[in-house]
C-alpha positions as CSV (number, residue, x, y, z in Angstrom):
1,X,-21.4,10.6,16.1
2,X,-25.0,10.0,15.4
3,X,-26.2,9.2,11.9
4,X,-27.5,12.8,11.5
5,X,-24.2,14.2,12.7
6,X,-22.3,12.0,10.2
7,X,-24.6,13.2,7.4
8,X,-24.0,16.9,8.4
9,X,-20.2,16.3,8.4
10,X,-20.3,14.7,5.0
11,X,-22.4,17.5,3.6
12,X,-20.0,20.1,4.9
13,X,-17.0,18.3,3.4
14,X,-18.7,18.0,0.0
15,X,-19.4,21.7,0.0
16,X,-15.9,22.6,1.1
17,X,-14.2,20.3,-1.5
18,X,-16.5,21.4,-4.3
19,X,-15.6,25.0,-3.7
20,X,-11.9,24.3,-3.1
21,X,-11.3,22.2,-6.2
22,X,-13.9,23.8,-8.5
23,X,-15.6,20.5,-9.4
24,X,-18.6,18.7,-8.0
25,X,-17.2,16.4,-5.3
26,X,-19.0,13.6,-3.5
27,X,-18.0,12.1,-0.1
28,X,-19.3,8.6,0.2
29,X,-20.1,7.3,3.7
30,X,-21.1,3.7,2.7
31,X,-20.3,1.4,5.6
32,X,-18.9,-2.2,5.5
33,X,-21.3,-4.8,4.1
34,X,-22.4,-7.8,6.1
35,X,-20.9,-11.1,5.0
36,X,-17.8,-9.5,3.4
37,X,-14.2,-9.9,4.5
38,X,-11.9,-8.4,1.9
39,X,-8.6,-10.0,1.0
40,X,-5.8,-9.6,-1.6
41,X,-3.5,-12.0,-3.4
42,X,-0.5,-11.1,-5.5
43,X,1.4,-13.4,-7.9
44,X,5.0,-12.6,-7.4
45,X,6.1,-14.6,-10.4
46,X,4.0,-12.4,-12.7
47,X,5.0,-9.0,-11.4
48,X,7.2,-7.2,-14.0
49,X,8.0,-4.1,-11.9
50,X,6.3,-1.6,-14.2
51,X,4.8,0.3,-11.2
52,X,1.6,1.1,-13.0
53,X,-0.1,0.1,-9.7
54,X,1.8,2.7,-7.9
55,X,0.7,5.5,-10.2
56,X,-2.9,4.3,-10.6
57,X,-3.1,4.3,-6.8
58,X,-1.9,7.9,-6.6
59,X,-4.3,9.1,-9.2
60,X,-7.3,7.3,-7.7
61,X,-6.7,8.1,-4.0
62,X,-5.7,11.8,-4.2
63,X,-2.2,11.5,-2.8
64,X,0.0,14.6,-2.7
65,X,1.9,15.2,-5.9
66,X,5.5,16.2,-6.4
67,X,5.9,20.0,-6.5
68,X,8.7,21.3,-8.8
69,X,9.8,23.9,-6.2
70,X,10.3,21.2,-3.6
71,X,7.3,22.3,-1.5
72,X,5.8,18.8,-1.6
73,X,6.8,15.3,-2.6
74,X,4.6,12.6,-4.1
75,X,3.1,10.2,-1.6
76,X,2.9,6.6,-2.8
77,X,1.0,4.0,-0.8
78,X,2.4,1.1,-2.9
79,X,6.1,0.3,-2.8
80,X,7.6,-2.1,-5.4
81,X,10.9,-3.4,-4.2
82,X,13.5,-4.3,-6.8
83,X,15.8,-7.1,-5.9
84,X,18.7,-8.5,-7.8
85,X,19.2,-12.1,-8.3
86,X,22.7,-12.7,-7.0
87,X,25.1,-15.6,-6.8
88,X,28.5,-16.6,-5.5
89,X,31.6,-16.6,-7.7
90,X,35.1,-17.9,-7.5
91,X,36.5,-14.7,-9.0
92,X,35.5,-12.7,-5.9
93,X,37.1,-15.0,-3.4
94,X,40.2,-12.8,-3.1
95,X,38.3,-9.5,-2.6
96,X,37.8,-9.8,1.1
97,X,39.9,-8.4,3.9
98,X,42.2,-8.8,5.7
99,X,44.2,-11.3,3.7
100,X,43.2,-12.5,0.3
101,X,40.3,-14.7,1.4
102,X,39.0,-12.3,4.0
103,X,39.5,-13.3,7.7
104,X,36.8,-10.8,8.8
105,X,34.8,-10.2,5.5
106,X,34.6,-12.6,2.6
107,X,35.0,-11.5,-1.0
108,X,31.4,-12.3,-1.9
109,X,30.0,-10.4,1.1
110,X,29.0,-7.2,-0.7
111,X,26.9,-8.8,-3.5
112,X,23.3,-10.0,-3.3
113,X,23.0,-13.7,-3.0
114,X,19.6,-15.2,-3.7
115,X,16.7,-12.7,-3.4
116,X,16.2,-10.7,-0.2
117,X,14.0,-7.7,0.8
118,X,17.1,-5.5,1.2
119,X,16.5,-4.3,-2.4
120,X,15.9,-0.9,-4.1
121,X,12.7,0.7,-2.9
122,X,12.8,3.3,-5.7
123,X,14.1,2.7,-9.2
124,X,13.7,4.1,-12.7
125,X,14.8,1.5,-15.3
126,X,14.7,2.1,-19.0
127,X,12.4,-0.9,-19.4
128,X,10.9,-3.7,-17.4
129,X,11.2,-6.5,-16.6
130,X,15.0,-6.2,-16.2
131,X,17.2,-9.2,-16.6
132,X,18.3,-10.6,-13.3
133,X,15.8,-8.5,-11.3
134,X,12.9,-9.6,-9.1
135,X,10.0,-7.4,-8.0
136,X,8.1,-7.5,-4.7
137,X,5.2,-5.0,-4.3
138,X,4.1,-4.1,-0.7
139,X,1.4,-2.0,0.7
140,X,-1.0,-2.1,3.8
141,X,-1.7,-5.7,4.6
142,X,-4.9,-5.0,6.5
143,X,-3.9,-7.3,9.3
144,X,-6.3,-9.2,11.5
145,X,-4.2,-8.1,14.5
146,X,-2.9,-4.7,13.3
147,X,-0.2,-3.3,15.6
148,X,-0.9,0.2,14.2
149,X,-4.4,0.0,15.7
150,X,-3.2,-1.2,19.0
151,X,-0.8,1.7,19.6
152,X,-3.0,4.6,18.3
153,X,-3.5,6.7,21.4
154,X,-6.7,8.4,20.1
155,X,-8.2,5.4,18.4
156,X,-8.4,7.2,15.0
157,X,-7.3,4.1,13.2
158,X,-9.3,0.9,13.5
159,X,-10.6,-2.2,11.7
160,X,-14.0,-2.0,10.0
161,X,-16.1,-5.2,9.9
162,X,-15.1,-6.0,6.3
163,X,-11.5,-6.1,7.5
164,X,-10.3,-2.8,6.0
165,X,-8.1,-0.9,8.4
166,X,-9.1,2.8,8.1
167,X,-8.1,6.2,9.5
168,X,-10.3,9.1,10.4
169,X,-8.0,11.9,9.3
170,X,-9.8,14.5,11.4
171,X,-8.9,12.7,14.6
172,X,-5.3,11.9,13.7
173,X,-2.8,13.8,16.0
174,X,0.2,13.0,13.9
175,X,2.2,11.2,16.6
176,X,3.3,8.5,14.0
177,X,3.3,5.7,16.5
178,X,1.4,3.6,13.9
179,X,4.2,4.1,11.4
180,X,6.8,3.0,13.9
181,X,5.2,-0.3,14.6
182,X,4.0,-1.3,11.1
183,X,6.4,-4.0,9.9
184,X,5.3,-3.5,6.2
185,X,6.3,0.2,5.6
186,X,2.7,0.8,4.8
187,X,2.0,4.2,6.3
188,X,2.9,7.7,5.0
189,X,2.9,11.0,6.8
190,X,2.0,14.4,5.4
191,X,5.0,16.4,6.6
192,X,3.8,19.5,4.7
193,X,0.6,20.8,3.1
194,X,-0.3,18.2,0.4
195,X,0.0,19.3,-3.2
196,X,-3.1,18.1,-5.0
197,X,-3.7,20.1,-8.2
198,X,-7.4,20.8,-9.0
199,X,-7.2,19.1,-12.4
200,X,-5.8,15.9,-10.8
201,X,-8.3,15.7,-7.9
202,X,-10.6,12.6,-8.1
203,X,-14.0,14.0,-7.1
204,X,-15.5,10.6,-6.1
205,X,-14.3,10.2,-2.6
206,X,-15.0,8.3,0.7
207,X,-14.9,9.8,4.1
208,X,-12.5,7.1,5.3
209,X,-10.7,6.7,2.0
210,X,-9.5,9.0,-0.7
211,X,-10.9,12.4,0.4
212,X,-8.1,15.1,0.5
213,X,-5.9,14.9,3.5
214,X,-4.2,17.7,5.4
215,X,-0.8,18.5,6.8
216,X,0.2,16.4,9.9
217,X,-1.9,13.3,9.4
218,X,-1.0,9.7,8.5
219,X,-2.4,7.9,5.4
220,X,-2.2,4.5,3.7
221,X,-3.9,2.0,1.4
222,X,-7.6,1.5,2.1
223,X,-8.2,-1.2,-0.5
224,X,-9.9,1.6,-2.5
225,X,-13.0,1.3,-0.3
226,X,-14.7,4.0,-2.3
227,X,-14.7,1.5,-5.1
228,X,-14.7,-1.9,-3.5
229,X,-17.7,-1.3,-1.2
230,X,-19.5,-0.4,-4.4
231,X,-18.6,-3.7,-6.1
232,X,-15.6,-2.5,-8.1
233,X,-11.9,-3.6,-8.1
234,X,-9.2,-1.6,-6.6
235,X,-7.4,0.8,-9.0
236,X,-4.2,-1.3,-8.7
237,X,-6.0,-4.5,-9.7
238,X,-7.6,-2.9,-12.7
239,X,-4.4,-1.4,-14.1
240,X,-2.1,-4.4,-13.6
241,X,-1.1,-5.4,-17.2
242,X,-0.2,-9.0,-16.3
243,X,-3.1,-9.9,-14.0
244,X,-0.8,-10.4,-11.0
245,X,-3.2,-8.8,-8.6
246,X,-6.4,-10.5,-7.3
247,X,-9.0,-9.1,-4.9
248,X,-12.3,-10.2,-3.4
249,X,-14.3,-11.5,-0.5
250,X,-12.5,-14.1,1.5
251,X,-15.8,-15.5,2.8
252,X,-17.1,-16.2,-0.8
253,X,-15.7,-19.6,-2.0
254,X,-16.3,-18.5,-5.6
255,X,-14.3,-15.3,-5.4
256,X,-10.9,-15.0,-7.2
257,X,-9.0,-14.5,-4.0
258,X,-10.6,-17.4,-2.3
259,X,-9.9,-19.8,-5.2
260,X,-6.2,-18.8,-5.1
261,X,-6.0,-19.5,-1.4
262,X,-7.5,-22.9,-2.0
263,X,-5.4,-23.9,-5.0
264,X,-2.1,-22.1,-5.1
265,X,1.0,-22.0,-3.0
266,X,0.3,-19.1,-0.7
267,X,2.3,-17.3,2.0
268,X,2.0,-14.3,4.2
269,X,5.0,-12.0,4.7
270,X,6.4,-11.8,8.3
271,X,4.0,-14.5,9.5
272,X,6.2,-14.8,12.5
273,X,4.8,-11.5,13.9
274,X,1.3,-13.0,14.2
275,X,-0.3,-9.9,12.6
276,X,-2.3,-12.2,10.3
277,X,-2.2,-10.1,7.1
278,X,-5.1,-10.4,4.7
279,X,-2.7,-9.6,1.9
280,X,-1.3,-12.9,0.5
281,X,1.5,-13.7,-2.0
282,X,1.4,-16.7,-4.2
283,X,3.2,-18.6,-7.0
284,X,1.8,-20.8,-9.7
């Protein structure tokens, strides 16, 4: 589209959303800034599993909400995986089969040992952090070589120059091939008409970000580009009570995220896949 055509499209969306939700709604079209490459770092030692990031993300980015009649379920872009810290014990040695020690399956086989990603993807504890639990948040990694972009047959998902992988919802055909190839469980699909109550709708939107979606399209984390391209933090960074989340410009040596990469013990998840995520995990 030409710049005039983009402006006309945004004007139409602003008028439509303002009428539909009964509040003045803006649709930002700010592009990526030169000299910026966004990156994220998360301290897995500090995360307490409170999932405030999950709910702040839903509120900021206009995801579909749960409907009491089951007509819609809440879509969450951030997933916090709960993993138990397990161990081996002598008392379980005779709980295998067949025979006491377990010729085929050992007695300790059905317990977690160490900490692995095969944890609980949804949990509702009475309080956090729980004893003997470890939490591992995941969301879109905004890969340098995103497999989701490679498989999209209509090129509706792509990398912007600042490294954010975006989706033009109006061009998505709902084939979900991007979901199938993402190794990070990052993408969600609107199986039905999204349930976004008027009172919950965030009227400050971006065309490629948190504007209301429709049935049959894929969505995911956009690093809150409606915020970050205006110099603000993402909603999940702002709400984290323990400061486990850091965000910034990877090209700026004075940014928080760059200092972490320079000084901390950092790793990328599933580095063996050569997707080169710009979402890093670190420990102190």
